[in-house]
DOVEXDREN-229946 format. One line per 10 residues: their letters; for each residue x, y, z negated of C-alpha. Coordinates in Angstrom, 3 decimals. Example, Ala and Ser with C-alpha at 12.3 -4.5 7.8 and 13.67 -1.06 7.14 Angstrom:
// DOVEXDREN-229946
as	12.300:-4.500:-7.800; 13.670:-1.060:-7.140
END
This chain:
// DOVEXDREN-229946
mtsagngvsd	0.000:0.000:0.000; 1.286:3.442:0.827; 1.064:6.435:-1.434; -1.564:8.938:-0.462; -1.522:12.695:-0.171; 1.520:14.437:1.259; 3.514:11.225:1.648; 5.899:11.992:-1.189; 6.058:9.087:-3.626; 6.402:9.408:-7.372
eapprvsgdg	9.914:7.974:-7.306; 12.650:7.540:-4.725; 12.192:4.386:-2.651; 14.835:1.670:-2.601; 17.911:2.967:-0.835; 19.073:-0.392:0.475; 17.725:-3.912:0.693; 20.128:-5.846:-1.443; 22.474:-5.573:-4.357; 26.089:-6.062:-5.265
gtttlvagts	27.234:-3.905:-2.358; 25.399:-5.955:0.266; 22.895:-4.343:2.620; 20.161:-6.508:4.159; 18.187:-5.425:7.228; 15.218:-7.529:8.330; 13.152:-7.717:11.517; 11.096:-10.852:12.076; 13.393:-13.871:12.169; 16.465:-11.656:12.579
fclsagggdv	18.462:-10.169:9.734; 21.833:-8.600:9.129; 23.957:-8.843:5.991; 26.799:-6.370:5.709; 28.953:-4.582:3.181; 27.750:-1.294:1.763; 29.905:0.595:4.249; 28.396:-1.214:7.240; 31.233:-3.566:8.116; 30.578:-7.294:8.495
apggvqglyv	33.517:-9.085:6.893; 34.572:-12.449:8.332; 34.851:-15.595:6.268; 31.789:-15.136:4.042; 28.026:-15.051:4.523; 27.761:-11.644:6.158; 26.681:-11.316:9.767; 23.840:-10.818:12.212; 21.469:-13.804:12.258; 18.913:-14.528:14.975
ddtrvvsawr	16.615:-17.566:14.709; 18.682:-19.158:11.926; 21.917:-18.743:13.909; 24.669:-16.336:12.937; 25.762:-14.583:16.100; 27.913:-11.703:14.821; 30.410:-13.009:12.265; 32.600:-9.885:12.109; 31.901:-6.227:12.939; 34.562:-3.774:11.778
llvdgspvep	34.814:-0.074:12.563; 38.274:1.521:12.430; 39.193:5.185:12.838; 42.869:5.715:13.529; 43.446:2.128:12.430; 41.808:2.503:9.007; 38.388:1.432:7.705; 35.799:4.095:6.937; 35.409:4.899:3.235; 31.747:4.292:2.211
ldvlecerfr	29.796:7.154:0.635; 26.127:6.170:0.775; 23.547:3.953:2.462; 20.161:5.326:3.437; 17.428:2.885:4.359; 15.391:4.415:7.179; 13.252:1.325:7.814; 13.391:-2.296:6.691; 15.138:-2.962:10.010; 17.251:0.211:10.172
akfvgrtpar	19.810:1.849:7.875; 22.291:4.698:8.000; 25.748:4.097:6.540; 27.480:7.321:5.573; 31.256:7.407:5.115; 34.377:9.414:5.661; 37.823:8.902:7.079; 41.009:9.407:5.062; 42.195:12.998:4.818; 43.939:14.224:7.955
tgradatllv	47.653:14.953:7.841; 48.278:18.201:6.026; 44.799:18.341:4.406; 43.867:17.579:0.813; 40.320:16.435:1.594; 38.584:14.423:4.271; 37.059:16.464:7.091; 35.547:13.727:9.265; 32.100:12.414:8.300; 31.072:9.088:9.870
ertrsvgegm	27.410:8.130:10.224; 26.586:4.610:11.415; 22.905:4.045:12.212; 22.152:0.341:12.658; 18.897:-1.209:13.859; 18.082:-4.915:13.943; 15.576:-6.633:16.222; 16.118:-9.568:18.559; 19.673:-8.243:18.592; 21.268:-5.126:17.154
veevrirnla	22.023:-1.518:18.048; 24.577:0.644:16.270; 25.124:4.332:16.926; 28.186:6.022:15.450; 28.344:9.799:14.987; 31.579:11.396:13.838; 31.209:14.975:12.592; 34.303:17.141:12.477; 33.743:19.511:9.573; 37.020:21.352:10.143
aeaagltvel	37.584:24.304:12.489; 40.454:22.560:14.251; 39.875:19.861:16.871; 40.586:16.274:15.766; 42.199:13.651:17.977; 40.909:10.167:17.134; 41.182:6.536:18.051; 37.914:4.723:17.318; 37.807:0.928:17.486; 35.093:-1.680:16.958
qveadfadlf	36.273:-5.237:16.369; 33.639:-7.913:17.033; 33.661:-11.669:16.405; 31.024:-14.377:16.879; 30.768:-17.960:15.643; 27.165:-19.093:16.431; 27.121:-20.895:13.082; 23.911:-22.441:11.841; 22.442:-20.727:8.787; 22.900:-23.842:6.652
evkesrvdtr	26.523:-24.146:7.734; 27.107:-20.609:6.483; 25.155:-21.042:3.262; 27.038:-24.217:2.368; 30.492:-22.885:3.419; 31.104:-25.494:6.107; 31.442:-23.283:9.181; 33.711:-24.499:11.973; 36.544:-21.970:11.879; 37.555:-22.751:15.463
pritlehdeh	34.355:-22.878:17.501; 34.782:-23.354:21.249; 33.753:-19.876:22.316; 34.832:-18.259:25.556; 34.869:-14.532:26.279; 33.623:-12.938:29.474; 34.522:-9.284:30.137; 32.595:-6.813:32.266; 34.355:-3.429:31.948; 32.354:-2.011:29.000
avsfvlascp	30.881:-5.307:27.779; 32.023:-8.540:26.172; 30.011:-11.775:26.233; 30.669:-14.534:23.713; 29.623:-17.894:25.151; 29.284:-21.116:23.187; 28.791:-24.021:25.563; 29.676:-26.913:23.265; 26.453:-27.157:21.281; 23.166:-28.704:22.395
hrsrmrvvgd	21.791:-25.286:23.270; 24.152:-23.073:25.239; 24.280:-19.700:23.545; 25.433:-16.252:24.546; 25.877:-12.934:22.778; 26.644:-9.813:24.771; 27.954:-6.560:23.288; 27.712:-3.479:25.500; 29.401:-0.179:24.724; 31.240:2.602:26.478
gepvtagstf	34.708:4.079:26.241; 37.826:2.457:27.621; 37.362:-0.753:29.660; 37.547:-3.946:27.640; 40.176:-6.043:29.352; 41.126:-8.601:26.708; 39.955:-9.753:23.315; 36.797:-8.327:21.790; 37.792:-4.849:20.612; 36.050:-1.752:21.919
rhtvvvpgrs	38.257:1.338:21.959; 37.737:5.092:22.310; 40.437:7.746:22.409; 38.669:11.062:21.909; 39.101:14.650:20.788; 36.281:16.021:18.653; 36.192:19.842:18.756; 36.014:21.759:15.493; 32.548:21.934:13.896; 31.299:19.446:16.502
twttrwtvtv	29.977:15.891:16.724; 30.985:12.926:18.863; 28.634:9.963:19.413; 28.908:6.445:20.797; 26.670:3.398:20.782; 26.908:-0.401:20.973; 24.081:-2.797:21.820; 24.033:-6.512:20.971; 21.739:-8.830:22.914; 21.382:-12.541:22.232
algphgtlpa	20.222:-15.550:24.228; 19.833:-18.930:22.523; 18.719:-21.321:25.249; 17.359:-24.777:24.316; 18.328:-26.677:27.470; 21.609:-25.197:28.614; 19.979:-22.375:30.578; 20.115:-18.834:29.333; 17.143:-16.506:29.516; 17.744:-13.129:31.091
ldetspedea	19.423:-10.730:28.703; 17.231:-7.750:27.951; 19.156:-4.490:27.989; 16.387:-2.472:26.300; 16.769:-1.489:22.695; 16.265:-4.660:20.624; 14.722:-2.827:17.692; 11.818:-1.407:19.737; 9.430:-4.268:18.957; 10.293:-4.103:15.249
arrmarwrls	9.472:-0.387:15.264; 6.172:-0.966:17.085; 5.212:-3.780:14.707; 5.895:-1.656:11.625; 3.978:1.274:13.106; 0.914:-0.929:13.647; 1.229:-2.352:10.143; 1.403:1.100:8.548; -1.714:2.281:10.340; -3.724:-0.503:8.724
apsaesprpg	-2.113:-0.377:5.272; -4.220:0.800:2.315; -3.220:3.840:0.291; -3.139:4.190:-3.494; -2.934:7.056:-5.977; -2.342:6.575:-9.695; -0.680:8.539:-12.505; 1.258:5.481:-13.730; 4.971:6.109:-13.052; 6.367:3.824:-10.390
lettlhtsse	3.086:2.259:-9.303; 2.729:4.101:-6.002; 6.353:3.441:-5.085; 6.005:-0.248:-5.954; 2.829:-0.676:-3.883; 4.354:1.212:-0.963; 7.504:-0.904:-1.096; 5.447:-4.096:-1.248; 3.508:-3.140:1.850; 6.651:-2.196:3.767
dlgalqiadp	8.399:-5.445:2.828; 5.400:-7.550:3.821; 5.392:-5.807:7.171; 9.117:-6.359:7.702; 8.975:-10.061:6.817; 6.319:-10.895:9.382; 7.208:-13.202:12.242; 5.298:-14.327:15.324; 4.959:-17.662:17.087; 6.229:-17.180:20.678
ahpdrrvvaa	3.458:-19.498:21.866; 0.859:-17.314:20.122; 2.267:-13.769:19.915; -1.078:-12.482:18.628; -0.702:-14.516:15.438; 1.289:-13.210:12.505; 2.777:-15.158:9.630; 5.209:-14.133:6.938; 8.717:-15.468:6.399; 9.590:-16.516:2.859
gapwfmalfg	12.432:-14.062:2.245; 15.832:-12.685:3.121; 18.477:-13.731:3.592; 18.179:-17.521:3.560; 14.481:-18.101:4.093; 13.600:-16.068:7.181; 11.345:-18.845:8.410; 7.833:-20.166:7.990; 7.387:-21.980:4.662; 4.004:-23.602:4.087
rdslltslma	3.651:-22.951:0.365; 5.207:-19.490:0.431; 3.284:-18.287:3.466; -0.037:-19.596:2.111; 0.344:-18.032:-1.327; 1.759:-14.785:0.045; -1.055:-14.293:2.543; -3.618:-15.170:-0.151; -2.101:-12.638:-2.559; -1.906:-10.022:0.211
lpidqelalg	-5.555:-10.306:1.277; -6.340:-6.772:0.032; -3.805:-5.454:2.555; -4.557:-7.641:5.560; -6.761:-10.648:6.223; -5.355:-11.272:9.723; -2.096:-12.432:8.154; -3.971:-15.183:6.324; -5.788:-16.208:9.493; -2.561:-16.388:11.500
tlqtladlqg	-0.956:-18.451:8.736; -3.816:-20.942:8.699; -3.909:-21.263:12.483; -0.144:-21.739:12.749; -0.003:-24.306:9.955; -2.969:-26.168:11.451; -1.031:-26.484:14.728; 1.946:-27.893:12.807; -0.118:-30.218:10.607; 1.263:-33.745:10.305
rrveplteee	0.047:-36.322:12.818; 2.129:-39.437:12.089; 4.211:-41.128:9.413; 7.885:-40.162:9.748; 9.970:-40.846:6.618; 12.979:-38.735:7.606; 10.953:-35.545:7.950; 8.324:-36.740:5.439; 5.588:-35.999:7.972; 2.274:-37.696:7.221
pgrivhevrc	-1.165:-37.312:8.836; -2.861:-34.193:7.527; 0.145:-32.938:5.574; 0.984:-29.229:5.809; 4.558:-28.435:6.729; 7.032:-27.266:4.090; 9.531:-25.480:6.311; 10.165:-24.735:9.982; 13.658:-23.865:11.146; 15.110:-22.726:14.464
gregsvgrvg	18.836:-23.420:14.101; 20.909:-26.399:15.194; 20.771:-27.945:11.738; 16.997:-28.308:11.932; 15.058:-28.759:8.714; 16.053:-28.709:5.085; 16.304:-32.480:5.400; 19.089:-32.027:7.987; 17.528:-34.631:10.255; 17.600:-32.784:13.552
ssayygtvda	13.951:-31.768:13.406; 12.740:-28.197:13.202; 9.977:-29.126:10.740; 10.204:-30.699:7.300; 7.066:-31.737:5.397; 8.378:-32.498:1.900; 5.982:-30.392:-0.150; 3.216:-31.624:-2.425; 1.241:-28.404:-2.846; 1.001:-26.717:0.563
tplfvvllge	-1.686:-29.143:1.743; -4.310:-28.362:-0.927; -3.325:-24.681:-0.840; -4.216:-24.642:2.870; -7.819:-25.446:1.960; -7.783:-22.998:-0.963; -6.728:-20.160:1.352; -9.331:-21.082:3.950; -12.031:-20.953:1.286; -10.823:-17.600:-0.021
lhrwglagte	-10.582:-16.130:3.474; -14.183:-17.193:4.084; -15.183:-15.187:1.017; -13.403:-12.222:2.611; -15.476:-12.541:5.771; -14.103:-15.363:7.965; -17.028:-17.016:9.695; -18.270:-18.249:13.046; -15.966:-19.864:15.589; -12.711:-19.157:13.761
lrellpaadr	-13.979:-20.837:10.606; -15.365:-23.875:12.423; -12.132:-24.331:14.383; -10.175:-24.598:11.129; -12.534:-26.976:9.315; -11.114:-30.135:10.973; -7.638:-29.164:9.719; -9.092:-28.679:6.236; -10.651:-32.139:6.376; -7.375:-33.681:7.523
amawvqhygd	-5.708:-31.961:4.584; -8.232:-33.351:2.125; -7.792:-36.791:3.674; -4.049:-36.493:3.039; -4.781:-35.603:-0.586; -6.823:-38.764:-1.010; -4.794:-41.291:0.983; -1.172:-40.095:1.013; -1.008:-37.594:-1.833; -2.472:-40.038:-4.341
rdgdgfveyr	0.172:-42.721:-3.896; -1.023:-45.120:-6.566; -4.771:-44.479:-6.564; -4.910:-43.014:-10.077; -6.759:-39.925:-8.895; -3.762:-37.566:-9.122; -1.537:-36.231:-6.360; 2.112:-37.071:-6.943; 5.350:-36.973:-4.975; 8.503:-38.999:-4.437
rasdrglvnq	10.838:-38.174:-1.577; 10.851:-40.695:1.250; 14.644:-40.758:1.666; 17.774:-39.295:0.109; 17.672:-36.516:2.710; 14.536:-34.948:1.291; 13.883:-32.624:-1.633; 13.961:-34.311:-5.033; 11.262:-32.012:-6.403; 8.484:-30.964:-4.059
gwkdsfdgvs	6.463:-28.469:-6.061; 7.313:-24.779:-6.229; 9.887:-25.484:-8.967; 11.911:-27.480:-6.488; 15.398:-27.332:-8.045; 16.827:-30.660:-9.206; 16.236:-29.777:-12.884; 12.930:-27.994:-12.361; 10.825:-30.696:-14.057; 11.954:-31.745:-17.538
tasgriaepp	10.528:-32.776:-20.885; 10.533:-30.728:-24.087; 13.784:-32.445:-25.078; 15.398:-31.520:-21.764; 15.295:-34.927:-20.062; 14.762:-34.687:-16.300; 11.548:-36.427:-15.275; 11.674:-39.471:-13.013; 9.418:-39.718:-9.942; 6.801:-40.173:-8.770
ialaevqgyv	5.741:-36.937:-10.424; 2.202:-35.556:-10.682; 2.470:-31.820:-11.391; -0.192:-30.128:-13.492; -0.604:-27.128:-11.195; -0.935:-29.364:-8.135; -3.942:-31.072:-9.707; -5.346:-27.573:-10.188; -4.735:-26.730:-6.538; -6.533:-29.949:-5.525
yaahcarael	-9.433:-29.040:-7.813; -9.639:-25.591:-6.211; -9.408:-27.161:-2.745; -12.392:-29.411:-3.475; -14.361:-26.397:-4.737; -13.403:-24.410:-1.630; -14.352:-27.239:0.714; -17.699:-27.543:-1.027; -18.346:-23.816:-0.491; -17.317:-24.057:3.155
aaavddpata	-19.634:-27.012:3.684; -22.537:-25.083:2.216; -21.722:-22.163:4.525; -22.026:-24.347:7.641; -25.149:-26.156:6.389; -23.489:-29.453:5.480; -24.999:-30.245:2.049; -23.718:-33.830:1.885; -20.101:-32.727:2.200; -20.689:-29.929:-0.300
vdhqqraeal	-22.045:-32.333:-2.924; -19.236:-34.844:-2.308; -16.460:-32.335:-2.879; -18.159:-30.744:-5.861; -18.445:-34.149:-7.497; -14.796:-34.892:-6.725; -13.799:-31.584:-8.281; -15.683:-32.246:-11.514; -14.313:-35.788:-11.780; -10.766:-34.493:-11.309
rerfdeqfwl	-11.282:-31.805:-13.938; -12.375:-34.377:-16.511; -9.570:-36.788:-15.624; -6.978:-34.002:-15.738; -8.068:-32.814:-19.182; -8.051:-36.362:-20.518; -4.526:-37.260:-19.362; -2.630:-33.941:-19.268; -3.862:-32.295:-22.477; -1.435:-32.534:-25.416
pdrgwyamal	-3.594:-32.142:-28.535; -0.628:-31.987:-30.893; 0.943:-29.194:-28.836; -2.030:-27.164:-27.688; -1.024:-27.014:-24.026; -1.125:-29.103:-20.893; 1.798:-31.284:-19.880; 3.825:-29.915:-17.015; 3.430:-33.241:-15.229; 3.037:-36.989:-15.515
dgekspvdal	6.217:-38.884:-14.686; 6.701:-42.213:-12.933; 5.632:-44.104:-16.060; 2.503:-41.919:-16.347; 3.980:-40.381:-19.487; 3.387:-36.678:-20.088; 6.259:-34.316:-19.259; 5.582:-32.315:-22.384; 7.560:-29.100:-21.860; 5.792:-25.759:-22.256
tsnighclws	5.993:-24.079:-18.853; 4.338:-21.376:-16.791; 2.704:-24.101:-14.689; -0.240:-24.104:-17.067; -0.984:-20.531:-15.994; -1.562:-21.827:-12.460; -4.066:-24.251:-13.972; -6.006:-21.268:-15.312; -5.803:-19.619:-11.884; -7.267:-22.667:-10.152
givpperage	-10.083:-23.091:-12.676; -9.337:-26.700:-13.607; -9.007:-25.848:-17.316; -12.245:-26.368:-19.294; -13.296:-23.107:-20.980; -12.843:-24.546:-24.467; -9.124:-25.137:-23.817; -8.389:-21.772:-22.215; -7.821:-19.867:-25.456; -4.954:-22.079:-26.592
varhlvgetm	-3.392:-22.047:-23.123; -3.554:-18.253:-22.997; -2.075:-17.926:-26.486; 0.957:-20.006:-25.552; 1.519:-18.224:-22.231; 1.968:-14.841:-23.921; 3.485:-16.221:-27.114; 7.000:-15.296:-28.224; 8.709:-18.328:-26.665; 7.242:-17.602:-23.214
wtgfgvrtla	6.901:-13.821:-23.149; 9.994:-11.757:-22.314; 8.505:-8.258:-22.290; 8.900:-8.159:-18.505; 6.904:-11.285:-17.735; 6.227:-14.912:-18.583; 9.177:-17.306:-18.442; 9.139:-20.427:-16.337; 10.131:-22.460:-19.418; 9.682:-21.685:-23.116
sdmgaynpmg	12.780:-20.612:-25.029; 12.507:-23.493:-27.543; 12.586:-26.218:-24.888; 15.636:-28.429:-24.475; 16.452:-27.331:-20.909; 15.903:-23.624:-21.535; 18.347:-21.312:-19.827; 17.293:-17.701:-19.193; 19.720:-17.660:-16.260; 18.383:-20.935:-14.830
yhtgsvwphd	16.546:-20.904:-11.509; 13.415:-22.612:-12.873; 14.415:-23.176:-16.503; 13.699:-19.876:-18.224; 13.817:-17.194:-15.545; 10.888:-14.934:-14.633; 9.271:-15.216:-11.182; 6.961:-12.332:-10.217; 4.604:-14.431:-8.069; 4.315:-16.972:-10.892
nalvaaglmr	3.230:-14.151:-13.185; 0.729:-12.880:-10.623; -1.026:-16.255:-10.737; -0.783:-16.349:-14.538; -2.381:-12.889:-14.783; -5.159:-13.866:-12.374; -5.798:-17.021:-14.381; -5.968:-15.129:-17.663; -8.401:-12.630:-16.170; -10.509:-15.415:-14.705
ygfvseaqqv	-11.179:-16.787:-18.186; -11.840:-13.351:-19.670; -8.500:-12.723:-21.398; -8.357:-9.110:-20.285; -5.715:-7.741:-22.643; -3.410:-10.693:-21.964; -3.800:-10.236:-18.201; -3.032:-6.541:-18.586; 0.040:-7.393:-20.667; 1.441:-9.638:-17.931
algildaara	0.623:-7.163:-15.161; 2.203:-4.207:-16.958; 5.324:-6.204:-17.808; 5.908:-7.152:-14.182; 5.170:-3.623:-12.970; 7.683:-2.292:-15.503; 10.213:-4.717:-14.045; 9.393:-3.503:-10.546; 10.020:0.085:-11.585; 13.361:-0.925:-13.099
fggrlpelfc	14.303:-2.529:-9.768; 13.485:0.683:-7.902; 10.089:-0.496:-6.671; 11.128:-3.803:-5.090; 10.564:-6.956:-7.110; 13.168:-9.630:-6.429; 12.351:-13.308:-5.995; 13.180:-13.842:-9.671; 15.155:-12.323:-12.521; 16.682:-13.640:-15.717
gfdrgefpap	14.424:-14.448:-18.653; 16.154:-12.558:-21.446; 14.062:-10.782:-24.064; 13.307:-7.126:-23.409; 14.431:-6.354:-26.953; 17.885:-7.686:-26.114; 18.179:-6.074:-22.678; 15.945:-3.022:-22.098; 16.046:-3.569:-18.315; 15.472:-6.869:-16.507
vpyptscspq	18.722:-8.698:-15.775; 19.031:-9.590:-12.065; 19.433:-13.184:-10.923; 22.548:-13.097:-8.718; 21.305:-14.974:-5.627; 17.684:-13.861:-5.714; 16.135:-13.135:-2.317; 15.240:-9.497:-1.722; 12.992:-8.672:-0.004; 11.016:-11.837:-0.684
awaaatpvsl	7.473:-12.478:0.462; 5.516:-13.587:-2.558; 7.431:-11.201:-4.798; 6.402:-8.412:-2.399; 2.775:-9.559:-2.578; 2.816:-9.694:-6.391; 1.972:-6.009:-7.112; -0.932:-6.203:-4.655; -2.232:-9.321:-6.380; -1.825:-7.775:-9.829
lrtllrfhpd	-3.789:-4.699:-8.808; -6.564:-6.878:-7.403; -6.639:-8.828:-10.687; -6.927:-5.644:-12.745; -9.676:-4.348:-10.446; -11.485:-7.690:-10.678; -12.106:-7.367:-6.961; -13.776:-10.537:-5.651; -15.526:-10.429:-2.262; -18.138:-13.074:-1.530
lgngrlgfhp	-19.351:-11.818:1.814; -21.076:-15.044:2.795; -23.525:-14.349:-0.005; -23.547:-10.593:0.553; -21.799:-9.748:-2.700; -18.717:-7.892:-3.864; -17.512:-8.419:-7.403; -15.882:-5.175:-8.530; -15.553:-4.516:-12.262; -12.251:-2.765:-13.015
alpetmvplr	-10.291:-3.592:-16.154; -7.410:-1.173:-15.647; -5.041:-0.122:-18.422; -5.448:3.511:-19.403; -2.080:4.411:-17.888; -3.354:3.553:-14.389; -6.460:5.711:-14.304; -7.693:7.596:-12.471; -6.951:5.255:-9.561; -7.942:5.699:-5.932
vgnlalagsr	-7.439:3.082:-3.234; -8.278:3.955:0.371; -8.273:2.295:3.796; -8.898:-1.173:2.332; -9.878:-3.578:5.127; -12.873:-5.832:4.561; -14.933:-7.513:7.293; -14.364:-4.790:9.854; -15.001:-1.970:7.387; -12.610:0.332:5.545
lalevvdadr	-13.315:0.709:1.859; -12.425:3.392:-0.657; -12.278:2.399:-4.320; -12.293:4.940:-7.129; -11.840:4.281:-10.836; -12.282:7.390:-12.964; -12.152:5.701:-16.368; -13.231:2.490:-18.079; -16.906:3.231:-17.531; -16.967:5.032:-14.185
wdvhglpphv	-16.020:3.506:-10.855; -17.376:3.350:-7.344; -16.781:1.791:-3.937; -17.487:3.478:-0.610; -17.722:2.159:2.946; -19.111:-1.312:2.280; -20.572:-3.276:5.204; -24.364:-2.835:5.307; -25.139:-6.381:4.157; -22.837:-6.298:1.112
aptpppgra	-23.810:-4.996:-2.334; -21.389:-4.463:-5.252; -22.115:-6.519:-8.337; -20.178:-7.261:-11.524; -18.059:-10.370:-11.025; -19.783:-13.554:-12.152; -18.073:-15.805:-14.687; -15.852:-17.873:-12.443; -14.487:-20.429:-14.885
END
């Protein structure tokens, strides 16, 4: 959401995408990692990546043989940044007089314009060089530090251009760098010898175009600016983005940043360019992930419903059709990850798709049901129902491996993921004593997702006049709820087990997973109070959010990926679950904690941060390798605001639940340009007792939200 009014936000937006001196630029499936001064250093992870392939592995600017000294980085767009630096002081001068501005844009390739400003009265004679290297390394090769240091790359020169050609891999690849200046006759260094008059500016430009051909034939190289499509896509996204005004410090900046990041992370299927989905996050997950894309598009519904539709349609096309152990594909299963590089999937089996996820399949049906409540109907809904039924068939026949009524997972080979829920690190599922659980594992939140999927399918069946299917899924949902409470509830602890292990024994650690159970509605109302109390109790609550694992558990580590850290999207679901069961103050507590963290991070929530107590560290401690920007972290503030507004469309029944429960620090709040079923809404909350909504479709009436638990 953008800030309203004169366009000036309440705080400065993030200056760069990244931390630790690294700048990240993102445009679709392309991204560039560089040092804070703009150079791409060889030998590490920096570079320009296109479709999971690193094309530029080194990019160094030298003036008179020396690197430029960095001064600042200004982020112009998510795909464009300006690096500001200076050269060393000229001979006979005490201070530098040459300012260097490097404006870089990323798209299907990259464009960099360099402007050198001579701030002195005397003319400056300069030698400007750009050194370029390429390695065409697969993203996983880079991430795991196993890049071939001597790739068979040939260079082709064309006066002011150099082409790097890799012909030894299955798909012949080419990168072309075009500049001006002196002819390039050998190597891959561009050179200018210039004189910049006093008080004047000299400019040059380099353009990188990339062709990754699948069958040894290269597509035509496009010489137009590769960032043009990224600029057009962001312009369209901004036109449709809602606006928000609130007196709470940092809120407008956070919502604006979230909207911009969600726009930058969107990618398109070349076979269906009209569809949009969202990549999981930069730098390592600029690809379609089933679970991430489903939850992100669900959380971002107040911004855009077309993103959810494109996600569902794309995942339906990729839905499993056969049994393939190496990729873990099964009929009806929703894909976990789709990759473009030579390494293929996360399973490294030469396939672009890997299906080893236990939760994406029920979440597909959950999102379809929610999107229907937001207005999806007619042909588009009916075309997706067969995919929903295939998903529910997978839940019953493949997800429930032993017929006990619960969905569990065990990887099909040693190439797959050990853990296949959202806490997918090797130690992500452990008991209270710290023992790692043995598979097959039935996660608590996954049973909640399946419960919600049955409820959604029942609603969808009623909407298309199929009462038999509606009754069947409603009965399945109620039976699962009873079975779940019977086997997962720990009466001596007062919370639900994180999972059942391979021996059907409870994995008894206190985790944030139980908050997802509230979100899905599988928790009986009489248990909700104890669950809520533990979620915001002292062992789980950090002051900036709910930990993934309680501090008195055996495996607790506040710097652990899933063993004590704080994940914003996790907290968004926890807050929504608390609000669903009527725990308003607890939901507000979680929302405000995460929004405080967002403000501390300059408006951009990272994928996760460390789970130290706020009393020990007054600002959230970053997790070193956290993705930023990251999709479901970007969607978190939007989801939190929706939770606090208690905004629940049910357009099939002509209703809109809207009963704000905003903290005092957020009011008055105004939200404009909110898309809903072809209309644009304006929401206004004056105080706890006065609110209104304008622009509703004619057939929709606002009502207080019904009890949903």
